[in-house]
C-alpha positions in Angstrom: 0.0 0.0 0.0 1.4 3.4 -1.0 1.3 6.2 1.5 1.9 9.9 0.9 4.7 11.7 2.5 5.2 15.3 3.6 4.1 18.0 1.1 5.3 21.6 0.7 1.8 22.7 -0.5 1.4 26.0 1.3 -2.4 25.7 1.1 -2.4 22.6 3.3 -2.4 23.1 7.1 0.9 22.5 8.8 -0.3 19.4 10.6 -1.3 17.7 7.3 2.2 18.4 5.9 3.8 16.0 8.4 5.3 12.8 7.0 2.9 10.0 7.7 -0.2 12.1 8.2 -2.0 10.2 5.4 -1.7 7.0 7.4 -4.5 8.3 9.6 -6.8 6.4 7.3 -5.6 3.0 8.4 -8.9 1.9 9.8 -8.0 -0.5 12.7 -4.6 0.9 13.7 -4.3 2.4 17.1 -4.0 6.2 17.8 -0.8 5.4 19.6 0.8 4.0 16.4 -0.4 6.9 14.3 0.9 9.6 16.7 4.1 7.6 17.4 4.7 7.5 13.6 4.3 11.3 13.3 6.8 11.8 16.1 9.3 9.3 14.7 9.0 10.0 11.0 9.3 13.7 11.5 12.0 13.5 14.2 9.9 15.6 16.6 11.4 16.4 20.0 9.2 17.4 22.9 9.3 21.1 22.0 8.3 20.2 18.4 5.5 18.0 19.6 4.0 20.8 21.7 4.0 23.1 18.7 3.0 20.8 15.9 0.7 18.2 17.4 -2.7 19.0 19.1 -2.4 18.4 22.8 -5.4 16.1 22.8 -3.8 13.9 20.1 -0.8 13.4 22.3 -2.8 12.8 25.4 -5.0 10.2 23.7 -2.0 8.4 22.3 -0.2 8.0 25.6 -3.2 7.7 27.9 -5.7 5.7 25.8 -7.4 4.1 28.8 -8.5 7.6 29.9 -10.2 8.4 26.6 -14.0 8.7 27.1 -16.8 8.7 24.5 -17.5 12.3 25.4 -14.0 13.2 24.1 -15.2 12.2 20.6 -18.5 14.1 20.8 -17.2 16.9 18.7 -14.2 15.5 16.8 -12.0 17.6 14.6 -12.4 17.4 10.8 -9.6 14.8 10.5 -11.0 12.4 13.0 -14.6 12.9 11.9 -13.8 11.3 8.6 -12.8 8.0 10.2 -15.3 5.2 9.8 -15.3 4.3 13.5 -13.1 6.7 15.6 -13.7 4.6 18.8 -11.9 1.6 17.4 -8.9 3.8 16.7 -8.9 5.8 19.9 -10.4 3.6 22.7 -9.0 0.2 23.7 -12.2 -0.6 25.5 -14.2 -0.4 22.2 -12.5 -3.8 21.4 -13.5 -5.5 24.7 -16.9 -7.1 25.0 -16.3 -7.5 28.7 -13.4 -5.2 29.9 -13.5 -6.4 33.5 -12.5 -9.9 32.5 -9.2 -9.0 30.9 -6.0 -10.1 32.6 -3.9 -7.5 30.7 -2.8 -4.4 32.7 -4.6 -1.4 31.0 -1.7 0.8 31.8 0.6 -1.2 29.5 1.0 -1.3 25.7 0.3 -4.9 24.4 1.1 -6.1 20.9 2.9 -8.4 18.6 6.7 -7.9 18.6 6.9 -8.2 14.8 4.1 -5.7 14.3 5.7 -3.2 16.7 9.0 -3.6 14.8 7.2 -2.5 11.7 5.6 0.5 13.5 2.1 -1.0 13.6 -0.2 -1.5 16.6 -3.9 -1.9 17.1 -6.0 -1.6 20.2 -7.6 -5.0 19.2 -4.5 -6.5 20.8 -4.8 -4.6 24.1 -7.0 -7.1 25.9 -6.4 -10.8 26.2 -9.0 -12.0 23.7 -6.2 -12.5 21.2 -3.3 -14.7 22.3 -1.1 -14.7 19.2 -0.7 -12.3 16.3 -3.2 -13.5 13.5 -0.5 -12.9 10.8 2.9 -13.6 12.5 1.6 -16.3 14.9 3.8 -14.7 17.6 2.7 -14.5 21.2 1.5 -11.0 22.2 3.5 -9.3 25.0 3.1 -6.3 27.3 6.7 -6.4 28.4 9.8 -5.2 26.4 11.1 -8.1 24.2 14.6 -6.9 25.0 14.7 -6.2 28.8 11.3 -7.4 30.1 10.3 -4.0 31.4 6.5 -3.4 31.4 5.5 -1.3 28.4 3.9 1.5 30.4 2.1 4.1 28.2 3.4 7.2 30.0 6.8 6.1 31.2 8.8 9.1 29.7 8.2 12.2 27.6 6.2 11.6 24.4 9.3 12.1 22.2 11.2 9.4 24.0 8.2 7.1 24.6 7.0 6.7 21.0 7.8 3.0 20.2 10.3 2.7 23.0 10.1 0.8 26.3 10.4 2.8 29.6 14.1 1.7 29.8 14.9 3.1 26.4 14.9 0.0 24.3 13.6 0.6 20.7 10.5 -1.4 19.8 11.0 -0.5 16.1 13.4 -2.4 13.9 16.4 -0.2 13.0 15.2 3.2 11.7 11.8 1.9 10.6 9.2 4.7 10.7 6.1 2.6 10.1 5.2 4.4 6.8 5.2 1.0 5.1 3.8 -2.0 7.1 4.4 -5.4 5.6 1.3 -7.6 5.6 -0.9 -4.6 6.4 -3.8 -5.9 4.3 -3.6 -9.3 6.0 -3.5 -7.7 9.5 -6.5 -5.5 8.7 -8.5 -8.5 7.3 -7.8 -10.6 10.4 -8.7 -7.8 12.8 -12.0 -7.2 10.8 -12.7 -10.9 11.4 -12.0 -10.5 15.1 -14.3 -7.4 15.3 -17.1 -9.4 13.7 -16.5 -12.1 16.4 -16.7 -9.5 19.2 -19.9 -8.1 17.8 -21.5 -11.5 17.6 -20.4 -12.2 21.2 -22.0 -8.9 22.4 -25.2 -9.9 20.7 -25.2 -13.3 22.3 -24.4 -12.3 25.9 -25.4 -9.3 28.0 -24.1 -8.9 31.5 -27.0 -7.6 33.6 -25.4 -7.7 37.0 -21.7 -7.5 37.8 -19.3 -8.7 36.8 -17.2 -8.7 39.9 -13.8 -10.2 40.5 -12.3 -10.9 43.9 -8.7 -12.0 44.6 -8.5 -13.5 48.0 -5.3 -12.5 49.9 -2.5 -12.7 49.5 -3.1 -10.6 46.4 -2.1 -11.7 43.0 1.4 -10.5 41.9 -0.1 -8.3 39.2 -2.0 -6.1 41.7 -0.2 -2.9 42.7 -0.9 -1.2 46.0 -4.5 0.1 46.3 -5.4 -1.2 42.8 -8.0 -4.0 42.4 -6.2 -7.1 41.1 -6.9 -8.3 37.6 -8.3 -11.7 36.8 -5.8 -14.3 36.0 -5.5 -15.7 32.5 -8.3 -17.8 31.0 -11.5 -16.4 32.6 -13.3 -15.4 29.4 -12.6 -18.7 27.5 -13.8 -20.6 30.6 -16.9 -18.5 30.8 -17.8 -18.9 27.1 -17.3 -22.7 27.2 -19.5 -22.9 30.3 -22.3 -20.9 28.6 -22.1 -23.1 25.5 -23.0 -26.0 27.7 -26.4 -24.3 28.3 -27.2 -24.7 24.5 -26.1 -21.1 23.7 -24.8 -20.7 20.2 -21.6 -18.7 20.2 -19.2 -17.6 17.5 -16.4 -20.1 16.8 -13.0 -19.4 18.3 -10.3 -18.4 15.7 -6.9 -20.1 16.0 -5.3 -16.9 17.3 -7.9 -16.4 20.1 -7.0 -17.2 23.7 -8.5 -20.6 24.5 -6.7 -21.6 27.7 -8.9 -21.8 30.8 -5.9 -21.1 33.1 -6.8 -22.2 36.6 -10.5 -21.2 36.2 -13.4 -23.5 36.9 -16.7 -21.9 35.9 -20.2 -23.0 36.9 -23.5 -21.8 35.3 -26.8 -22.0 37.0 -30.3 -20.8 35.9 -31.1 -17.5 37.6 -34.5 -16.5 38.9 -35.4 -13.8 41.4 -38.6 -12.3 42.9 -39.4 -9.6 40.4 -42.4 -8.5 42.6 -40.0 -7.1 45.2 -39.9 -3.4 45.0 -36.4 -1.9 44.4 -35.4 1.4 42.7 -32.3 3.5 42.2 -33.0 5.5 45.4 -33.0 2.3 47.4 -29.8 1.2 45.8 -28.2 4.5 46.6 -29.2 4.1 50.3 -27.6 0.7 50.3 -24.4 2.0 48.7 -24.2 4.9 51.3 -24.6 2.4 54.1 -21.3 0.8 53.5 -18.7 1.8 56.1 -15.2 0.5 56.5 -13.0 1.1 59.6 -10.0 -0.4 61.1 -12.1 -2.4 63.6 -15.7 -2.6 62.4 -17.3 -2.9 59.0 -20.9 -2.2 58.1 -22.6 -3.9 55.1 -26.2 -3.2 54.0 -28.8 -5.9 54.0 -30.9 -5.9 50.9 -33.1 -8.7 52.0 -33.5 -8.8 55.8 -35.6 -12.0 55.9 -33.1 -14.0 53.8 -30.2 -12.8 55.8 -31.8 -13.5 59.2 -32.6 -17.0 58.0 -29.0 -17.6 56.9 -27.7 -16.2 60.2 -29.8 -18.5 62.3 -28.7 -21.5 60.3 -25.0 -20.5 60.3 -24.9 -19.9 64.1 -26.8 -23.2 64.7 -24.2 -25.1 62.7 -21.0 -23.2 63.6 -21.7 -21.1 66.7 -21.4 -17.4 66.9 -18.2 -17.3 64.8 -18.6 -13.8 63.3 -18.8 -11.6 66.4 -21.3 -9.4 64.5 -24.8 -8.0 64.9 -27.6 -6.7 62.8 -28.3 -3.0 63.4 -31.2 -0.8 62.2 -29.6 2.2 60.6 -31.0 5.5 59.3 -30.5 4.3 55.7 -31.2 0.6 56.1 -30.4 -2.4 58.2 -26.7 -3.3 58.3 -24.6 -6.2 59.4 -21.8 -5.0 61.7 -18.8 -7.3 61.8 -15.1 -7.2 62.6 -13.1 -5.7 59.8 -10.5 -8.5 59.7 -13.1 -11.0 58.5 -13.4 -9.4 55.1 -11.0 -7.7 52.7 -11.3 -4.3 51.0 -11.3 -6.1 47.7 -14.4 -8.1 48.8 -16.2 -5.0 50.0 -15.5 -3.2 46.7 -16.9 -6.1 44.8 -20.1 -6.1 46.9 -20.5 -2.4 46.4 -20.0 -2.7 42.6 -22.9 -5.1 42.5 -25.2 -2.3 43.7 -23.6 0.2 41.3 -24.0 -1.7 38.1 -26.9 -3.0 36.0 -30.2 -1.6 34.9 -32.5 -3.7 37.1 -32.4 -2.6 40.8 -34.5 -5.7 41.9 -32.1 -8.1 40.1 -29.1 -6.2 41.5 -30.4 -6.5 45.1 -31.1 -10.2 44.7 -27.7 -10.8 43.3 -26.0 -8.8 46.0 -27.8 -10.7 48.8 -26.6 -14.1 47.4 -23.0 -12.7 47.0 -23.0 -11.3 50.5 -24.0 -14.6 52.1 -21.4 -16.6 50.1 -18.7 -14.1 50.9 -19.4 -14.4 54.6 -19.3 -18.2 54.4 -15.9 -17.9 52.7 -14.8 -15.5 55.5 -15.7 -18.1 58.1 -13.5 -20.9 56.7 -10.7 -18.4 56.0 -10.8 -17.2 59.6 -10.6 -20.8 60.8 -7.6 -21.4 58.5 -5.8 -18.2 59.7 -6.2 -19.2 63.3 -4.7 -22.6 62.7 -2.2 -21.7 60.1 0.5 -23.8 61.6 -1.5 -26.8 60.4 -2.0 -27.6 56.7 -5.1 -25.9 55.3 -6.6 -25.8 51.8 -8.2 -22.4 52.5 -5.2 -20.1 52.6 -3.7 -20.4 49.1 -4.1 -17.7 46.5 -7.6 -17.8 45.2 -10.0 -15.9 42.9 -13.7 -15.6 42.6 -15.9 -14.3 39.7 -19.6 -13.7 39.7 -22.0 -12.2 37.2 -25.6 -12.5 36.0 -25.9 -12.7 32.2 -28.8 -12.8 29.8 -28.7 -14.9 26.7 -31.1 -16.4 24.2 -31.5 -19.4 26.5 -32.4 -17.3 29.6 -30.8 -15.7 32.7 -27.8 -17.4 34.2 -25.6 -16.9 37.2 -22.0 -17.5 36.1 -19.6 -18.2 39.0 -15.9 -18.9 38.7 -13.2 -20.0 41.1 -9.4 -20.6 41.0 -7.1 -22.1 43.5 -3.3 -21.4 43.7 -0.4 -23.7 44.6 -0.1 -24.9 48.2 3.2 -23.0 48.5 1.3 -19.7 48.4 0.0 -20.2 51.9 3.3 -19.2 53.4 2.7 -15.6 52.3 -0.1 -15.5 54.9 2.4 -15.3 57.7 2.7 -11.6 57.2 -0.2 -10.4 55.1 -1.2 -6.7 55.2 -4.0 -5.0 53.3 -4.2 -1.2 52.6 -7.3 0.1 54.4 -10.0 2.2 52.6 -9.4 5.1 55.1 -6.9 7.9 55.2 -5.4 7.2 58.6 -4.1 3.7 58.6 -3.6 0.1 57.6 -5.7 -2.9 58.4 -3.4 -5.7 59.4 -4.6 -9.3 58.8 -1.9 -11.6 60.2 -1.6 -15.1 61.5 -3.5 -15.5 64.8 -3.8 -11.7 65.0 -5.9 -8.9 63.7 -8.1 -6.2 65.3 -10.8 -7.6 67.5 
């Protein structure tokens, strides 16, 4: 494919005279690749970038996860001519279920050979694609040379364009990206992948959730105060489980991620009492009732009768293990329990269930089920912590996933679980979790913790 280079035509705007400007029309290439090409092909330093490139263009290129639909509400003339600007500017436009991706959104992810040729697409940002459709090479989000994570905003734009944070070039030699070998094949494969995503979105609608919980110790990919990402394989495991319900789904392509990782996913038909009254105001009262302190945590009760029934059964079977009590609050009834019993990650997941979805009644029913199951897990985890010197299957790294989906075959609750290696339990001997409060840390440690 031939591309136009710079022109000295005085009637053309200065921006359009940059070498590589005409590659804007590459339909499925990322904005990062386009802006990076303008910087590299025209040898722009940071001063030149500020004078010759729109500030929004640079920001969108090096912080793509922050680009919102509203940013494209009144696009410039150049962007307005694109067939679908969101595919070029927003990585999330390629993700049918963004919360299920195991790839860090703050990192560039791509095919090493495509990057060497100056090409990248946001289709490669999530983990739906495991290998490059054309080069059959595993996708990476770490530098192929030094293994440094490919952070978007690691350095200044002039130094970050197709470089890793440590300075290693991702381009091959002095390649500018003006000519991309196999561009037509790459575009055709990504168009096929886009059709697959669109078919998936039509077949599955998430109506409550999804939520992901990583039980401590946190997964290695989770930085301080950032919710951990699901481990590899959640989406393939979910899709295969839904196929067992008779749901027709698009066929996986050879380059799609098909490993289930450590995930085991169960699907159950979901019904709820639609006659129960619940509205957005009620959900907001529940959300406001959440309180997290160093010693006590308050969680709202969306269904008092169901919770009381569970509490009686649990105490009859296990004694009063929770040291908690139900209180009538100004907003709603809450269960007050010691903070060490639950993690901040678990509480965040519960609150998200009340903040997502279009059906308040369904959200409340889903939340109540998730709350009771979370407390049951907290019970066995507390027992394991108190007896950590003895072998226990409950203190290894674990994850949980929960969502209500609607398909052509009905409503389904999809629940997933993982379990880590036995060796991971040793990390519990000194586990600390950042608190959701400005003044301190909640320490959850062997045989200890605030009472």
